[in-house]
C-alpha positions in Angstrom: 167.6 14.4 -53.8 168.9 17.5 -52.1 170.4 17.6 -48.7 167.4 19.3 -47.1 164.7 17.1 -48.7 166.4 13.8 -47.8 166.3 14.5 -44.0 163.7 15.4 -41.4 162.4 18.9 -41.5 165.1 21.0 -39.9 163.1 23.6 -37.9 160.5 21.2 -36.3 163.3 18.8 -35.4 165.4 21.5 -33.8 162.4 22.8 -31.9 161.6 19.3 -30.5 165.3 18.7 -29.6 165.5 22.2 -28.0 162.4 21.5 -25.9 163.9 18.3 -24.6 167.2 20.1 -23.9 165.3 22.8 -22.0 164.0 20.3 -19.5 166.9 17.9 -19.3 169.9 20.3 -19.6 168.9 24.0 -19.1 166.8 23.2 -16.1 169.5 21.3 -14.2 172.1 23.9 -15.2 169.9 26.6 -13.7 169.5 24.6 -10.5 173.3 24.3 -10.3 173.5 28.1 -10.4 170.8 28.4 -7.7 172.6 25.9 -5.5 175.9 27.8 -6.0 174.3 31.0 -4.9 172.7 29.3 -1.9 176.0 27.6 -0.9 177.8 30.9 -0.9 175.7 32.4 1.9 174.5 29.4 3.9 176.7 27.0 5.8 173.8 24.5 6.0 173.3 24.2 2.3 172.9 20.6 1.1 175.4 18.9 -1.2 174.9 19.6 -4.9 173.8 16.0 -5.6 171.2 16.1 -2.8 169.9 19.5 -4.0 169.5 18.3 -7.6 168.0 15.0 -6.5 165.3 16.9 -4.5 164.5 19.6 -7.0 164.7 17.8 -10.4 161.8 15.6 -9.6 159.5 18.6 -9.0 158.8 19.0 -12.7 157.0 15.6 -12.6 154.5 16.8 -10.1 151.3 18.4 -11.5 151.6 21.5 -9.3 155.0 22.2 -10.8 154.2 21.5 -14.5 154.3 25.3 -15.1 158.1 25.1 -14.4 158.4 22.2 -16.9 156.4 24.2 -19.5 158.6 27.2 -19.0 161.8 25.3 -19.5 160.3 23.5 -22.5 159.4 26.8 -24.1 162.9 28.3 -23.4 164.5 25.2 -25.0 162.1 25.3 -27.9 163.0 29.0 -28.6 166.7 28.2 -28.5 166.1 25.2 -30.8 164.1 27.4 -33.2 167.0 29.9 -33.4 169.5 27.2 -34.1 167.1 25.6 -36.6 166.7 28.8 -38.6 170.4 29.4 -38.6 171.2 25.8 -39.7 168.5 25.9 -42.4 169.8 29.2 -43.8 173.4 27.9 -43.7 172.5 24.7 -45.5 170.6 26.6 -48.2 173.5 29.0 -48.7 175.9 26.1 -48.9 173.8 24.3 -51.5 173.5 27.6 -53.5 177.3 28.1 -53.3 177.9 24.5 -54.4 175.5 24.8 -57.3 177.1 28.1 -58.4 180.6 26.6 -58.2 179.5 23.6 -60.3 178.1 26.0 -62.9 181.3 27.9 -63.0 183.4 24.8 -63.4 181.2 23.6 -66.2 181.7 26.9 -67.9 185.5 26.5 -68.2 185.5 24.3 -71.3 183.0 26.6 -73.1 185.1 29.7 -72.4 188.3 27.9 -73.6 186.6 26.8 -76.8 185.5 30.4 -77.5 189.0 31.7 -77.2 190.3 35.0 -75.8 187.8 37.9 -75.7 187.2 41.1 -73.8 186.1 39.0 -70.9 188.4 36.0 -71.2 192.2 35.7 -71.2 194.5 32.7 -71.2 197.8 32.3 -69.3 200.2 29.4 -69.5 201.2 29.6 -65.8 201.1 31.6 -62.6 204.8 31.8 -61.9 206.5 29.0 -63.8 208.3 30.3 -66.9 207.5 27.7 -69.6 210.2 29.1 -72.0 213.0 29.1 -69.5 211.8 26.1 -67.5 212.2 27.8 -64.1 210.3 29.9 -61.5 209.9 33.5 -62.7 208.4 35.8 -60.1 208.0 38.5 -62.8 205.1 36.5 -64.2 203.1 37.3 -61.1 203.2 41.0 -62.2 201.8 39.9 -65.6 198.9 38.1 -63.7 198.3 41.2 -61.6 198.3 43.4 -64.7 195.6 41.2 -66.3 193.5 41.1 -63.2 193.8 44.9 -62.8 192.6 45.3 -66.4 189.5 43.2 -65.7 188.9 45.0 -62.4 188.9 48.4 -64.1 186.6 47.1 -66.9 183.5 44.9 -66.6 185.2 41.9 -64.9 186.1 38.7 -66.6 187.8 35.3 -66.5 191.5 34.6 -66.4 192.2 31.0 -67.2 195.6 29.7 -66.1 197.1 26.5 -67.4 196.3 26.9 -71.1 198.3 28.3 -73.9 197.2 31.1 -76.3 195.4 28.6 -78.5 193.5 27.2 -75.6 195.5 24.0 -75.3 195.5 22.7 -71.7 199.0 22.7 -70.2 198.0 22.0 -66.6 199.1 23.4 -63.3 201.6 20.8 -62.2 204.7 23.1 -62.7 203.0 25.9 -60.8 201.8 23.6 -58.0 205.3 22.2 -57.6 206.6 25.7 -56.7 204.2 26.0 -53.7 204.9 24.9 -50.2 201.7 22.9 -50.3 201.2 21.6 -53.9 197.4 21.7 -54.0 194.5 23.9 -55.2 194.0 25.7 -51.9 197.6 26.9 -52.0 197.2 28.0 -55.6 194.1 30.0 -54.7 195.9 31.6 -51.7 198.8 32.5 -54.0 196.4 34.3 -56.4 195.0 36.2 -53.5 198.5 37.1 -52.3 199.3 38.4 -55.8 196.2 40.6 -55.8 196.8 41.8 -52.2 200.5 42.6 -52.7 200.2 44.3 -56.1 196.7 45.8 -56.2 195.3 46.0 -52.7 194.0 43.6 -50.1 190.5 45.1 -50.2 190.1 43.7 -53.7 190.5 40.0 -52.7 186.7 39.5 -52.1 186.2 40.5 -55.8 188.1 37.4 -57.1 187.2 33.7 -56.9 189.2 30.7 -58.2 187.7 27.4 -59.4 189.5 24.4 -60.9 188.5 22.1 -63.8 190.0 19.1 -65.5 190.4 19.6 -69.3 191.9 16.9 -71.4 193.3 15.2 -68.3 195.0 18.5 -67.2 193.9 20.7 -64.3 193.3 24.4 -65.2 192.4 27.3 -62.9 189.8 29.9 -63.7 190.1 33.2 -61.8 186.7 34.9 -61.8 187.1 38.7 -61.5 184.3 41.0 -60.7 184.4 44.7 -61.5 186.2 46.7 -58.8 184.4 49.3 -56.7 187.3 51.7 -57.2 190.1 52.5 -59.7 192.8 49.9 -59.5 196.5 50.8 -60.1 199.4 48.4 -60.4 202.5 49.6 -58.6 205.6 49.2 -60.9 208.7 50.7 -59.3 207.7 54.3 -58.3 204.9 54.5 -60.7 201.2 53.6 -60.5 200.0 52.2 -63.8 196.4 52.1 -64.8 195.3 49.1 -67.0 192.0 48.3 -68.5 190.7 45.5 -70.6 190.2 46.5 -74.2 189.2 43.9 -76.8 191.2 40.7 -76.1 194.2 42.5 -74.6 195.0 44.6 -71.6 195.9 48.2 -72.4 197.8 50.8 -70.3 196.2 54.3 -70.1 198.2 57.4 -69.7 197.3 59.8 -66.8 194.8 61.9 -68.8 193.1 58.8 -70.2 193.0 57.1 -66.8 191.4 60.2 -65.1 188.8 60.5 -67.9 188.0 56.8 -67.8 187.8 56.7 -63.9 185.5 59.7 -63.8 183.2 57.9 -66.2 183.5 54.5 -64.8 183.1 55.3 -61.1 181.2 58.6 -61.1 
């Protein structure tokens, strides 16, 4: 049973609570403001507790029910606004959770299919498996692959598997981070994109994690970029694009022709 269907209807509940709040909270608060204004200009103004004690009971008298109705309506409107916001937020959260679960479930299938024009495998993010040490140069390799996907039709970069799709895990990479957890890993991916390709592109990537064969792997989901993406290498700006199951560098003329076609 979903979150929404297992509880009371959200909007009617918020409207009811808001109506009660209107009478029991908004009305007294408004009286406090009225008393404060009165006390500023009158030396004979009663104490706050006396003023509230005299005025609050008016809403129970038939001739003052219009006041009670007014505050009930004000509270109900406020409750309605909060109810609509909460309902939309919960629906969006459920949709995001469902999408995330679908993406996680997709990881084993993509690994089984092997590398394609939309999928690439990387053993690690920054840990050099061959030399058994941190290698910051590997971050450039990650940025290059992401740039290629950005400039093409998007794709999936799966980190923590070898070229044959065998799960290697993320333990070595996580150990290099200040906080060895998935959130820190995702932040590191965003930092790599921001530093090498542009901070405006971070909203076009999303990282999910899945356990394959007892090992955690990360899948970076890359959407097509809204602009041409260049990787800064030294004093040069290099244009990469995904071609087949590899990432290819284009020369200046090829890059201009491709960009004119891709983003025209």
